Rosetta silent file (secondary structure, phi, psi, omega in degrees, C-alpha in Angstrom):
SEQUENCE: MAVPPLVRFLPDPPEHGPDVNGWIAPIVVAGGVVRGTWQLDGDEVRVAWFKESGALPRNALRAEIARLTTILEHELDLQVALT
SCORE:     score description
SCORE:     0.000 S_00000001
   1 L     0.000  128.652  179.999   63.982   84.973    6.994 S_00000001
   2 L   -75.263  143.207  175.661   66.298   82.206    8.185 S_00000001
   3 L   -94.694  126.197  179.354   64.872   79.498   10.411 S_00000001
   4 L   -64.454  149.574 -178.451   66.999   78.834   13.501 S_00000001
   5 L   -69.016  144.321  175.791   68.310   75.277   13.862 S_00000001
   6 L   -88.276  131.674  177.873   66.305   72.865   15.973 S_00000001
   7 E  -118.423  134.082  175.799   68.259   71.205   18.717 S_00000001
   8 E  -132.792  143.622  172.932   67.082   68.066   20.621 S_00000001
   9 E   -93.320  119.324 -177.472   68.672   66.023   23.397 S_00000001
  10 E  -133.998  162.876  174.138   68.210   62.323   22.625 S_00000001
  11 L   -85.416  171.262  168.215   69.568   58.937   23.800 S_00000001
  12 L    61.528   86.279  179.390   71.758   56.419   21.819 S_00000001
  13 L   -76.225  122.058 -178.202   74.418   57.996   19.644 S_00000001
  14 L   -68.667  -40.705 -172.504   74.668   56.185   16.287 S_00000001
  15 L   -89.917  -44.218 -171.655   78.171   57.413   15.253 S_00000001
  16 L   -87.255  -15.428  170.676   80.157   57.922   18.386 S_00000001
  17 L    55.064 -168.999 -175.811   78.845   54.776   20.059 S_00000001
  18 L   -70.205  150.129  172.453   79.543   53.537   23.531 S_00000001
  19 L   -76.089 -172.273 -172.442   82.539   54.823   25.527 S_00000001
  20 L   -66.259  -19.766 -179.170   85.259   52.512   26.756 S_00000001
  21 L   -92.184    0.314 -178.990   82.981   51.387   29.639 S_00000001
  22 L    83.908    2.995  177.798   80.138   50.375   27.250 S_00000001
  23 L   -77.774  134.839  176.134   77.975   53.278   28.382 S_00000001
  24 L   -97.027  120.025 -176.415   75.939   54.910   25.645 S_00000001
  25 L   -84.630  142.577  171.526   75.854   58.667   26.059 S_00000001
  26 L   -60.785  146.472 -172.085   72.704   60.722   25.234 S_00000001
  27 E  -112.811  158.166  172.518   73.206   62.715   22.047 S_00000001
  28 E  -106.207  125.631  177.993   72.560   66.296   20.828 S_00000001
  29 E  -113.939  127.886  174.723   70.888   66.411   17.372 S_00000001
  30 E  -132.386  124.957  179.026   70.945   69.644   15.496 S_00000001
  31 L    66.092   26.221  179.321   69.669   69.931   11.941 S_00000001
  32 L    80.047   10.216 -176.399   69.035   66.178   11.869 S_00000001
  33 E  -124.948  140.011  175.617   72.716   65.374   12.562 S_00000001
  34 E   -70.696  123.413 -175.335   74.345   64.148   15.748 S_00000001
  35 E  -116.457   -7.005 -178.288   76.481   67.151   16.964 S_00000001
  36 E   174.157 -172.169  178.068   77.460   66.172   20.473 S_00000001
  37 E  -126.063  164.570  178.060   76.540   64.386   23.697 S_00000001
  38 E  -146.939  159.490  171.348   74.930   65.672   26.885 S_00000001
  39 E  -147.629  152.121  175.339   74.350   64.656   30.469 S_00000001
  40 E   -97.861  122.406  178.487   72.233   65.920   33.308 S_00000001
  41 E  -128.680   95.765 -176.785   74.202   66.505   36.480 S_00000001
  42 L    63.650 -115.148 -179.888   71.982   67.932   39.181 S_00000001
  43 L  -102.616    9.771  175.565   70.779   71.317   37.845 S_00000001
  44 E  -107.274  135.518  171.938   73.406   71.435   35.052 S_00000001
  45 E  -105.014  114.784  178.981   73.011   70.131   31.526 S_00000001
  46 E  -101.048  118.229 -178.257   76.555   69.470   30.241 S_00000001
  47 E  -105.695  131.604  168.939   76.912   69.433   26.476 S_00000001
  48 E  -107.402  101.667 -171.663   80.025   68.108   24.805 S_00000001
  49 E   -88.706  127.593  179.413   79.789   69.688   21.286 S_00000001
  50 L   -72.274  128.202  177.651   81.842   67.902   18.659 S_00000001
  51 H   -51.780  -37.456  179.433   84.381   70.311   17.091 S_00000001
  52 H   -66.921   -8.314 -177.066   83.586   68.927   13.648 S_00000001
  53 H   -83.229   -5.503  178.967   79.980   70.089   14.070 S_00000001
  54 L    86.639 -153.410 -174.496   80.805   73.702   13.403 S_00000001
  55 L   -66.888  140.055  179.174   79.361   76.723   15.101 S_00000001
  56 L   -72.645  121.734  176.228   77.544   76.247   18.401 S_00000001
  57 L   -83.081   68.136 -173.606   73.793   77.083   18.072 S_00000001
  58 H   -49.369  -44.985 -177.128   73.604   78.741   21.525 S_00000001
  59 H   -66.090  -39.972  179.180   70.056   80.069   21.102 S_00000001
  60 H   -66.875  -39.704  175.753   68.788   76.663   19.998 S_00000001
  61 H   -66.211  -37.276  175.694   70.574   74.945   22.925 S_00000001
  62 H   -63.153  -39.608  178.731   69.066   77.502   25.331 S_00000001
  63 H   -66.596  -37.044  177.004   65.573   76.808   23.855 S_00000001
  64 H   -69.387  -36.204  175.601   66.110   73.039   24.471 S_00000001
  65 H   -63.682  -39.870  175.646   67.233   73.768   28.072 S_00000001
  66 H   -58.329  -42.734  179.444   64.004   75.780   28.486 S_00000001
  67 H   -64.323  -42.734  175.071   62.026   72.832   27.279 S_00000001
  68 H   -66.594  -33.800  175.630   63.735   70.445   29.662 S_00000001
  69 H   -57.656  -46.445  179.721   63.219   72.978   32.474 S_00000001
  70 H   -65.194  -41.284 -177.537   59.491   72.789   31.866 S_00000001
  71 H   -66.683  -43.008 -173.861   59.445   68.972   31.711 S_00000001
  72 H   -89.092   -9.261  178.539   61.559   68.560   34.837 S_00000001
  73 L    58.368   36.222  168.109   59.933   71.475   36.678 S_00000001
  74 L  -158.108  156.744 -175.256   63.120   73.090   37.909 S_00000001
  75 L   -67.100  143.962  176.835   65.701   75.491   36.496 S_00000001
  76 L  -128.387  145.089  173.234   68.707   74.091   34.601 S_00000001
  77 E  -104.824  147.275 -177.083   72.002   75.697   33.662 S_00000001
  78 E  -103.103  127.097  171.472   73.804   75.022   30.441 S_00000001
  79 E  -118.321  124.186 -176.811   77.493   74.107   30.371 S_00000001
  80 E  -122.009  136.238  174.180   79.163   73.566   26.983 S_00000001
  81 E  -130.936  140.927  174.481   82.616   72.134   26.145 S_00000001
  82 E   -81.769  134.815  178.431   84.134   71.495   22.681 S_00000001
  83 L  -127.863    0.000    0.000   85.318   67.933   22.206 S_00000001
């Protein structure tokens, strides 16, 4: 039985570094590798998934959204873009 990938939303991207304004974007880690960035905008979690990261683990992302929903005590919607 295959184990689904674990996804976590974390700060400080080591590879993609700060953007042009010096801001460090929070990162999405899947399988121990930085796979994208994310931001919380009101009730939306916007994920920018790096194209080179391969297939999007939608179920794992939804599980992480559910975890954040519990922590923040309000419902969150997931928006994903490939970058």
